[in-house]
N, C-alpha and C positions, 0 to 999 in steps of 0.2 A: 543290288542286294533286297533281300525284304526289312519293311519297316521295322525299327524295334533290333537292328541286328548289326554288332560292330562287330566287323573282322578286322581287329588289330594285329597288323604282321608280325608286331613284335613277339608275339606268341608262337610264331611258328621258327622264333631262329633260337631256341634255347640249344646249348651243347647236348650235343649227340648223348652224350656219355649221362650227363645229370637229365636231361627226358625220359632216357629208358627206365635209371633209376626211380623217377616219379612215378611214370606210369606202372612200372613192376611193382610199385609198394603198395598201389590201390587191391585189397585183396577184394574177393567176390563179394562179399557180403557188404563193404564197404563202395564199393563198382555199383552195385545192384541200388544202392539206398540212394544213390548220386543221381545214377542216370535215370531214375522211372520218373515219368510225368510228363508235361509238357513242356516241349522246345520247339524254336524255330532256326532254319537252319539257312545257310547264306545264298543258296540257288533256288529259296520259293517254297517250301514244305513248309506243314505245321506238321508236328512227328508226337507221337504219343507211344510211351513204351512202357510197357505192362511188364513184371514182374512178379510172378507168382511161382511159389514152389514145385519141385516134384521130388521124387525119389530119388533122383540125382542131384538134387541141388536148386538152384535159381534157374527158372526159364527165364529168360527176356526176348520181350517180342517187341519191336520196331515198327508202327504202319506210318508211312509216309504220304501225307496226303497233301496233293498241292494247292495252294492258296489260290491262284486266280482259276474263276470257273471258267472251263472251256469243253466242248464236245469230247476231245479226246483224254481228259484229265481222268486218272485211275488211282486207284490207293497201291503203292508197294509195300508187301510186307518181307522185314528184314530179321534174320536171327541174329543175335548179339551172343558171342560166347566168349571163352579162351579156350581153344581145344587144347589135351591133355599133352601134358609136358611142354606145352608153348606158354611164355612168357605174356603174350600179346592177347590184348581183347579184339577181336573182327567184329565186324558191322556188315554183313555182307561179303564183298572183295576187299572190304577196305578194312585196314589195322588203326588202332587208337593210336595216334601221336602227342596230344594232349588233353591233359585233365585238370582243372582247376576247379577244385570244390568250392572254393571261397567265393571265387567271379563264377562260379557256375557256366563255367565255357569247356566244350570238348572239341576236339581237331580229329578227324578221320582222314586218313591220306590211303589213295588208290595206290596200285603197284607202278601206274603211269605218273605218280607225283602231281592228280587232281586231289585238291583239299574240301571237306567240306565240314565248315565251321555250325555246330549247336551253340546258343544261346538261350536263357529264359529270358522271358520279355521284359522281366522289372526282377529284384531280387527276389527270388522263390526260393522255398524252400517247404516241400510238401502242398499243403493247401492252406497255412497259414498266414492270417491277416496282417500278422505281428511283424514280419518282414522290414526290417529298415527302420523299427522304432527302437528306440533307447531302452532300458531297462525300467525308467520312470515311466514312460509312455505305454509301456506293457503291462505294468501296473494298475495303471489307471483306464485300460480299455479288458479290464476284466481277469486277464492273465492266462486264460484258455482259449483257443481257439474254435471249440465248440461251446456254447451255451447252451442249447436243446439234443444233447444226442441221441433222441428219440428220433428225432428227423433228419437221421444220418444214418445211411447202412455203411456197413463195415466187412462188405464180402470183400475177397481180392479180386484185383483189376484182370478184365479177362481180354485179350486183344479184340477189337472190334473194328469193322471198315467204313470209316465217317461218309464217306461216298454213297452208301449201302443206306443213307439218309439222306433227304431232302436239303440241301443245304438252307433254305431259308427255314428249314423246322430246326438244324442244330445252330442258327444264328439265335433263333429265341431260345433254346436250351442252354446259348451262355449268357444270354440276359436274366436268365430266370435263375441260373445258378448264382451268378452276381448277386442277386437282390435276396435271394436267401442266404448266401455269404453273408451280405450286410445286415439282414435280421438276428444270425447268430452273434456277429461281431457287436451289435447293439447290447444284445443278454437280456435278461429279464427287466427291463427300465420300462414301467407301460406307457407313460409318456411319448417319448422317442418313437417307440413301435406305431404310437396311434398317429403321430407326426407323420413318420416315413408314408402310412396307409393314405395320407391327406397329399405327401407330396406325389404320389406316383398317381393319384386319382385327378388331382386336379393339372397337371403337366400336361394333359390336353388342350388347356387353355390358355395356357402360358405364351407371351409372346415368343420367348426363346424355344420355344416347342418348333418354331418354322425351320425346316431344311436340319432337323436336329432327329435324336433317334424316337423315336413314337413312342418307346415304353418308358426309357429311363433319363432323367435329366443330366446333361455333362457333368462334368467333373468341376467346373468352373461357375456351374448353375447357381442363382442368389438362393435357390431354393434351400440346398444343404444348411445355407446359414439359418435357416429357420429350424434346424433340427437340434434340441437343446443336449449337446452332449459333448464329453472334453474336446479340446480342438485337437490332440494327439489321435483321437477315434474319427473326429473327422476326415483328416489326413488319409488315415488309412482306408478310410470308407470314398476317399477320393482316389486313391490309387488303386483300391479294385475295381471303379469302374474304368478308370485306363487301362486296364487289363484286358477288358470285354473284344475289342476287335483282334488281339492278339491270339486270343483262345477262343474264336467262333467256331471252331472246328473241335475243340477238345470234349463239349460236354454231352455226352450220347443222353437220349432221349427215349425210354423203351421204357416198356411196360414189365412188370414183376409181378406176375398171378394176375388175376380179375379185379382187384383192388386197391393197388399200389402202381405211380406213376414215378419211373427213378430217373431224376434230371443232375447228371454227372454224379456226386457223393450223396446227393440230397432224394430222400424219398418224400412222396407226397401222396396220404390217405386220400382215396377218392369214393363215392357212394356211388353204389347199384343203381340208383334213383337216376343219379345224372348222367353216368352210362349209358342208361335206356333212353333218355330224353335226345343226348347229340347222336345217338344210332339213329333215333325215329327222326329226328330233324334233318338226316343229312341229305343234300340236295343230290348230289352224284351217284353212279353208280353203284346199285346196295353191293356188289364186289368188288370196289375200286379198294386195291392196292394199299395206298395213304390212307384211309379209313380211321383204321385202329391208331393210328400215328399222329392223326390230325387230331384225334378224341383227347388222344393224351397231353398234346401239345397245349388246348386249350383250357384245359384242367390244368397242367401248368402254370398257363400264364394266369387265371385268375389265382390261383394258391398265393400270387407274391402279395396279395392285398389284407389275408389272412395273420392275426397278431399269432404268434407262436405259445403265449401261455392262456390264450383263450380256447376255451371247447366250442366256442360260437364262431361259425365262416361270419366271414363280414358283411354289412346291412347290404350293401348292394346285391346281394342275390336276392332280397327280397321283396315281395311287388304287393301292388292293393287286390283286394279279394280278387279271385279270377272271375266272380260273378258281374264285378264291376268290367274288368277289362276285356273280357269275350263280349261286351257290350259296345265296344270300341270298335273303330277302323284302324287304328294304329298307336303302335305304343313308343313314346319318342324313345324313354330309356331302358331299356330290356336287353336280356342279352338270350341265347339260346336254350339257356337252362332254364330261365325263370318266366318267359315269353307266353302267354293266355292266347294271344293272337296267334293265326296261320304265320308258315315261313311266308317272305314278301311284306309283311307289316309290322315290322318291328325292326327298330337300330339299336345299334351295339357300339359299345365300346372300339372293336378291334373288325373293323368289316373287311378288312384285308384279309383276315382269317376268318371270321364269321362268315362271309358269303356262303361257304360251304355248308354252313347249317340254318342259311334262311336269312340273313341280314341283309339289309338292301342299304343301309348307310351309318353315318353315327352323326352326332349332334357338333355344333348345327348345321352342320352343311346338309344335311338330309331334308329341312325343314322347306329346302325350297324344291322337292320332290313329290310332296304330301299333297296331294289335290286339294283346293280351298272348301272349306265346308265341312271336312273330312270332321269325325268325330274322334280324337287325340288324346289317350290316356298320357299325363306328362308327371312322371313322380323320380325327380332327379337324386343325385347324391346327394347326403346331405353334407356337402362341404365346404369352405368359403368359395372357392370361385364357380364352383355349378350354381348353387344357390344364388351368388350376386348375378351369373350373366341370365340366367334365366326370369330371373325378376327385371334383370333392364331390359327383358324382350317381351315382359307378360303383354304389354299393350298391342303389339305386334300380333302375338301369338293370338289373343283373343279377338282380334281381327278377323284372325286369317281363318281358325279354327273353332270348331265347338269343343270344348277342355271339358275332362275330369281330370283332375290335379291334385295332388297333396303336396303339401309345404311345412315345413317345421317352424313353430314361431320362437326365433333364436333374438338376442339383441346385436342388430347388423344395421347398417344403413338403408336397407331396401325393405327393414320392417314397417316402415309408416306408408308401403304403397299399400300392404294388405288389406286395411280398413276399406279403401277406397276401388282398389282391382278386385278383389274377391270377397264380395257383399254375401251375407248370408250363409257361410262356410258352418262345417259338420265338424265336429272334432272326432280325428279319426283313433281309435281304439287298438285296432289289431292290423298286421301286416299279415302275409300269405307267404310261407315258407314254404316253396316247390318242391325242393328235397326231400322233404318231411312230411310232405303234403299236410301239413296244418297250420292254423291261425299261431301268431307270436305277437305278443303284448310290444305296443309300443313303447319305447322308454322315452323320448321326447314329448311334449305338446305338440302336435301336429293335425293341421287343415284341411279335410277334403270337403274341395269346390268343385262345384258341377253347374257347367251352365245351362241355365235353364231353357236352352235353345236343345240340349239334349232331348234324345230320344227317351223315354221309359224304361226302365231296366225291373228286372226282379229285385226285392229286397235281398240283403247279402244273408246269406245262410240257409236260401230254401234252393230248392229244385223244382225244374219246370214243373210247372201245373200243381206246386204242393202250396201249401198256404203257408205265409213268412213272418216276421216282424216287418213294419211299416221301417222307412230308413229314419233314423236320427233325426229328430229336428234342427233344425239351423239355427244358430247362435244367433239372435235378437241383439242389437248393439242400437245404443241412443245416446244423443249427444256425441261431443266432440271425444277423441283419445287423450285419455292423459297425460301429463308429460311427465314420463321420471325426471329424476335428479339432474341425468347427464344432458339435459334437452332434447335428448330423440322422442319423436313421438312413437307411441307403442299402444297396441289395440289392446283395448279393454278386454273382458270378457272372455278371453282365452287364457286358460289355464288347464293343468291337468286334469283328468274324470274325476279324480279323487276330491282335486280342490272343488271343483263344481258340485260333487255330493254334500261334502258341507257346507256350503252356501245354500243348497236346497232345504238344509236340515235334517237330513237323513242319511243311512248309509249308502256305499255306494251301489250295492246289490239291492237296495229297497228303493231307488230314486224311483221318481214317477217317470213315466213316458210322458217328453214332449211332443207338443202335437207342433203341426208346421205353422210357419208365423203367417199373418196376414201381413206382414209389411217389412222390408226389410230395410234397414239403414235407419231409421226412424226411430226404432223403440232398443233398449238396451236390458229391460226387462225379461227373463225367460217364463215363460205363460204355461204351466203345467196341465195337464189334463182336466184337474176341476174347475181350468177357468180363471183361477187367482195366480197374481203375480206371486213368482217364488225369490224374488229378490236379486240383487246385482251381483255377478261372476265379481270376483275378484280381480284383478290386473296382478299378474303373477310379480311379484318382487325381483324373484332368480330365476333365469332359463337357464337348461342347459347349457352349455356353448358349443355342443355339439363334435361329437367325433367322427363323422360319418358312418356311425349306425343309424340304422333306422328302429330294430331293437334289440 
């Protein structure tokens, strides 16, 4: 029997009269509502029943897909109906013997006595995450299954053949659908939504990631305990995660027009520029039948990081100015959507998918395959695990490569390394949004450090051969870093550009252009063009904690 299916023989031993009365009592509407959706049967099929109205009434279609992947696997399409004048529902050559609305169990029997038991994997009604919860739990978890209705399509289900879609894409569809369901479950709570993004981002580096799912922590992972939600909602999230393996063939990934991807019931708006970028980076045949679906799959995967209440995409998609990155040999943290270097010169989050768009691997394993002394752009996600891991490797990275690196100024254990590891940094003021093809302001105080061994590059904002601005002067530090009240060493002179402007005694837009430093690490005054010291930049009293966003 398939996992998650209970074939309780007591269900099949009902007295014939009671059984007949029970089955006959199921009206057409009631039965259509009961049977629609996803089931598993006792002989190893995933079953999707579609119910859509026609002039004659309801039309029910069941598509049976073998759970086991083998070369001879085929989808089977069966019609479910109750012939005119008959009291029996039929599915193919079998008739309905037993139906239990409460236990979500259906039994079909053929003329020669073979039975097939259909069961829901977990107590299931439609697509609500609240099943199995008490009334009190329901009230604590928003009371409604859809918090963001504009992100769900209400199109009537149509029969489709799961095996027409590659299984690995269907499996990702099940993962994406679960995470978007969890976003709906959390609702308009900003902090838990942001924390979910961090959990998914940092899952790559978590010890429990080994031999686990590449995208979603398992239901028992301690990472879910860091999500600040009611305990009842946490149980609902765990239940939704446990359903994923049983729904592996249920959530169709498809295009709806040219600007929307559907994954199960969820709709994801996509940007024409992103589609064009992925199409241009595709490394297989231009007319490869999978290209369109692979683009849809990748856009759906990246959508799980976005917060539904925000009009901005997650900062993962932002990069350093292309003028900086084009003068690097490799980008260590990029994606096919935002990389400025050629295919084969960037690493990304999901290389098992993104190799088709030019990725060579993922951090940190890809480090071993990059040539020594290469110029490498490092722009990690602004999350706890990634920043801590990068800073723990900073010595190794500097010895092995020539770096152009962005790092935020956050109150963290690794902050004390900034002064000694990244001398003479610049304050980064903008990132680059490859989708909009425009700069984006930096929300967190962020440093840009370039190894003195890096070859010269054009100034940011200039075209080849055109005069441009000189690069911003490095911050010049003098003396020891001050110690804050909690005892952790902090880097002096690292504040938001506005704070720096105030220290210089002029508005930000009128601040003098700083001259390149003659010395690094021995001075703390900022020298303006007139040659006078302009004062000491204040140490920030409070830094943003970081929400994974770069801007």
